[in-house]
N, C-alpha and C positions, 0 to 999 in steps of 0.2 A: 208607582211601580211596586209590586209586592215584594216583601222581604224574603231573603233566602241566604243561606250561609255562603261566605266567600269560598270556602274550601272544606271538604269533608274527607275523612279517612277512607270511608267506603261509599261507593256511589249509590248502592241500593241496600235497603234494610228490610228485615222481616216485619210482618205486621205487628206482632206482639199482642199483649192483652193488658187492659187497664184494670188494676185491682186496688181496692182501698181508697182512702181519702188522702188529700194533699197534706204533706207534712212540711213542705217548703213552699214559699210564695203564697201563703194562705192568710196573710194579714196585711192591712193597709200600711205601707211603709213610707211612701213619698207624698201622697196627697192627703186630702181631708176625707174623701169618700172613695169607695171602690166598688167594682162590679165583680161579684163572686159567682163561680159556677156551682150548680146544684147537682149536676150529673156528669159522668165521664164522657169523653169524646175527642174527636180530632177537629181542630179549627184550622181551616186553610189560610194561607197567606193572603188570599184575596178577601176572605171574610174579615180578617184582622184589619186590612187596609180599608175596607168598606165601613167598618165601625169607626175607625180613626177619622175618615172623611166626614161621616155623619156628625161626629162630635164637634169637629172643627167648624163645620158649616153652621151648626146650631149655636155654638158659643161665640162665633164672630170675634175671634182674637181676644176674648176675655177669659181669664183663668188659664190653667195649664193642664194638658192631658198627658198622662204617663201610660205607656203600653208595657205591661209586665210579662208578656209571653212572646216567644220567638219561634217561628216555624223552622225546626231543624230536622224534621223527619221527611225523607224522600218517599213519596207514594207513587208507585208505578202503575201503569194501566195499559192493557193491550189495545190496539186499534180495533174498531168495530169490524165485524165480518172477517175475523182472523181465526184460523184453526188453532186448536190447542197444541202445545208443544213449542219447539223452536226457541226455548230459553225464556228467561224473565224479561218482561217488557221494559221500555225506557221509562225514566222518571217523568211523570205527568205534572205533578204539583208538589209543593212543600206544605207540611202541616205541623201544627203545635199540638202535642198530646196534653190534654188537661184532665185532671182528676177532680172529683167533687171538693170544693173548698178553695180552688185556685183563684187568685185575683187576676182578672184579665186587664182591666183598665183602672186608672185612678185619676181623680180630678182634684185640683186645688185652686183656691182663689175665687170660688163662686158660692153663692148662697145655696142652701139645701134644696130649695124648690127647683132651681135651675139645674143642679146636679141630677135631681130625680128625673127631670124631663130629658136631659142629655142621655142618661143611662137607658131610659125607655127607648130612645131612638137607636142606641147601639144594640140593645137586646133584640130588636127586630132583625138585625143582621146575623145574629149568632145561631148556630145549629144546636146549642144546648140551652137548658133553662138556666137563668141567672137571677141574682138578686142584688140589691144595693146594700152595702154595709158601710158603717162609719169607722173612724179611727178609734182604736182602743187606747185610752189614756192611762198610762202607768205612772205611779209616783216614784 
């Protein structure tokens, strides 16, 4: 089942615009390797879930997958063949807004080649270009 917020302050949101690079959530925090976006966009709850299922299916219960984004933006859509006007449409799906540099998924407990193959399978489900990054070690 796709993720969505339990409760929101306002049912509908404006579309907004995505400017600049990610300043938060842009480094590998929990796992050993991460999947980082290279362009801005919206990732729907279904796409996030599809990536999670692809990773779990390929890893077969070895290692751990962390999902670093959450779909908290309601996106509305008018039904087909409906005339303009009559107010804003109902919420159709939920999306996560991502900027370039945002970490989407992280993996720990697997070798680098397995992580690379897993991220390749997740990348096919994503609507934005992504790349694999490693953890930055600080002293």
